[in-house]
SETIDREN-32636 format. One record per residue (C-alpha): residue in one letter; x, y, z; chain; residue number from 1. Coordinates in pm, whole numbers, plus 50000, padded with zeros to 5 digits. Layout:
resn | c1 | c2 | c3 | chain | resi
A | X | Y | Z | A | NUM
...
END
This chain:
resn | c1 | c2 | c3 | chain | resi
X | 30079 | 41915 | 13606 | A | 1
X | 29878 | 41621 | 13479 | A | 2
X | 29756 | 41370 | 13738 | A | 3
X | 29791 | 41006 | 13629 | A | 4
X | 29458 | 40846 | 13540 | A | 5
X | 29514 | 40557 | 13780 | A | 6
X | 29534 | 40801 | 14072 | A | 7
X | 29212 | 40969 | 13968 | A | 8
X | 29038 | 40631 | 13939 | A | 9
X | 29171 | 40520 | 14279 | A | 10
X | 29049 | 40843 | 14439 | A | 11
X | 28701 | 40803 | 14287 | A | 12
X | 28684 | 40436 | 14388 | A | 13
X | 28780 | 40496 | 14751 | A | 14
X | 28553 | 40801 | 14771 | A | 15
X | 28259 | 40590 | 14655 | A | 16
X | 28338 | 40319 | 14912 | A | 17
X | 28349 | 40582 | 15184 | A | 18
X | 28021 | 40736 | 15067 | A | 19
X | 27849 | 40399 | 15044 | A | 20
X | 27947 | 40316 | 15403 | A | 21
X | 27835 | 40665 | 15513 | A | 22
X | 27499 | 40622 | 15340 | A | 23
X | 27455 | 40264 | 15456 | A | 24
X | 27519 | 40319 | 15826 | A | 25
X | 27495 | 40697 | 15871 | A | 26
X | 27708 | 40976 | 16009 | A | 27
X | 27650 | 40904 | 16380 | A | 28
X | 27738 | 40536 | 16331 | A | 29
X | 28063 | 40626 | 16157 | A | 30
X | 28154 | 40886 | 16419 | A | 31
X | 28105 | 40636 | 16701 | A | 32
X | 28291 | 40359 | 16516 | A | 33
X | 28585 | 40593 | 16457 | A | 34
X | 28586 | 40682 | 16828 | A | 35
X | 28575 | 40315 | 16933 | A | 36
X | 28864 | 40232 | 16701 | A | 37
X | 29077 | 40507 | 16858 | A | 38
X | 29001 | 40427 | 17223 | A | 39
X | 29263 | 40211 | 17393 | A | 40
X | 29192 | 39846 | 17466 | A | 41
X | 29231 | 39732 | 17826 | A | 42
X | 29283 | 39388 | 17973 | A | 43
X | 28965 | 39226 | 18103 | A | 44
X | 28723 | 39457 | 17923 | A | 45
X | 28353 | 39398 | 17961 | A | 46
X | 28181 | 39521 | 17647 | A | 47
X | 27822 | 39641 | 17630 | A | 48
X | 27739 | 39615 | 17258 | A | 49
X | 27416 | 39726 | 17097 | A | 50
X | 27188 | 40002 | 16981 | A | 51
X | 27036 | 40314 | 17144 | A | 52
X | 26943 | 40139 | 17468 | A | 53
X | 27310 | 40050 | 17516 | A | 54
X | 27440 | 40380 | 17379 | A | 55
X | 27229 | 40587 | 17616 | A | 56
X | 27385 | 40473 | 17944 | A | 57
X | 27709 | 40532 | 18131 | A | 58
X | 27759 | 40164 | 18211 | A | 59
X | 28095 | 40194 | 18383 | A | 60
X | 27960 | 40456 | 18623 | A | 61
X | 27631 | 40275 | 18682 | A | 62
X | 27811 | 39948 | 18757 | A | 63
X | 28109 | 40108 | 18933 | A | 64
X | 28353 | 39921 | 18710 | A | 65
X | 28608 | 40104 | 18490 | A | 66
X | 28659 | 39787 | 18282 | A | 67
X | 28306 | 39821 | 18141 | A | 68
X | 28311 | 39977 | 17792 | A | 69
X | 28005 | 40116 | 17615 | A | 70
X | 28004 | 40014 | 17250 | A | 71
X | 27645 | 40108 | 17175 | A | 72
X | 27542 | 40307 | 16870 | A | 73
X | 27193 | 40454 | 16846 | A | 74
X | 27008 | 40322 | 16546 | A | 75
X | 27246 | 40030 | 16499 | A | 76
X | 27129 | 39707 | 16339 | A | 77
X | 27249 | 39349 | 16337 | A | 78
X | 27434 | 39423 | 16012 | A | 79
X | 27605 | 39722 | 16175 | A | 80
X | 27714 | 39514 | 16475 | A | 81
X | 27853 | 39244 | 16248 | A | 82
X | 28041 | 39507 | 16046 | A | 83
X | 28221 | 39634 | 16357 | A | 84
X | 28272 | 39303 | 16535 | A | 85
X | 28648 | 39307 | 16470 | A | 86
X | 28682 | 39628 | 16672 | A | 87
X | 28483 | 39474 | 16957 | A | 88
X | 28675 | 39146 | 16972 | A | 89
X | 29025 | 39283 | 16906 | A | 90
X | 29078 | 39336 | 17283 | A | 91
X | 28968 | 38980 | 17360 | A | 92
X | 28710 | 39103 | 17613 | A | 93
X | 28631 | 38900 | 17923 | A | 94
X | 28255 | 38935 | 17855 | A | 95
X | 28029 | 39084 | 17590 | A | 96
X | 27669 | 39180 | 17663 | A | 97
X | 27466 | 39217 | 17345 | A | 98
X | 27137 | 39403 | 17300 | A | 99
X | 27033 | 39459 | 16940 | A | 100
X | 26717 | 39448 | 16732 | A | 101
X | 26450 | 39552 | 16977 | A | 102
END
């Protein structure tokens, strides 16, 4: 069975996009972003957004508030935060605490 050329080109194109994102931000970044996109949004979320300093803490437990969500990714950059800003703001959080670029 011959596969239509347009399907082959589409597969190559989308594979390259996926690889470029993987190479640009890294495996850990993409794993965390995928997790964040799958987690449910809750009303009145308080988002802690940033890099490894944010990623390395259990904010909701430390602050005793289940509305606090950790959206830190170790090694993240300003560009990485901007890339995932739609995921962060989709829940219309009550507050966002940002720590990036130390």
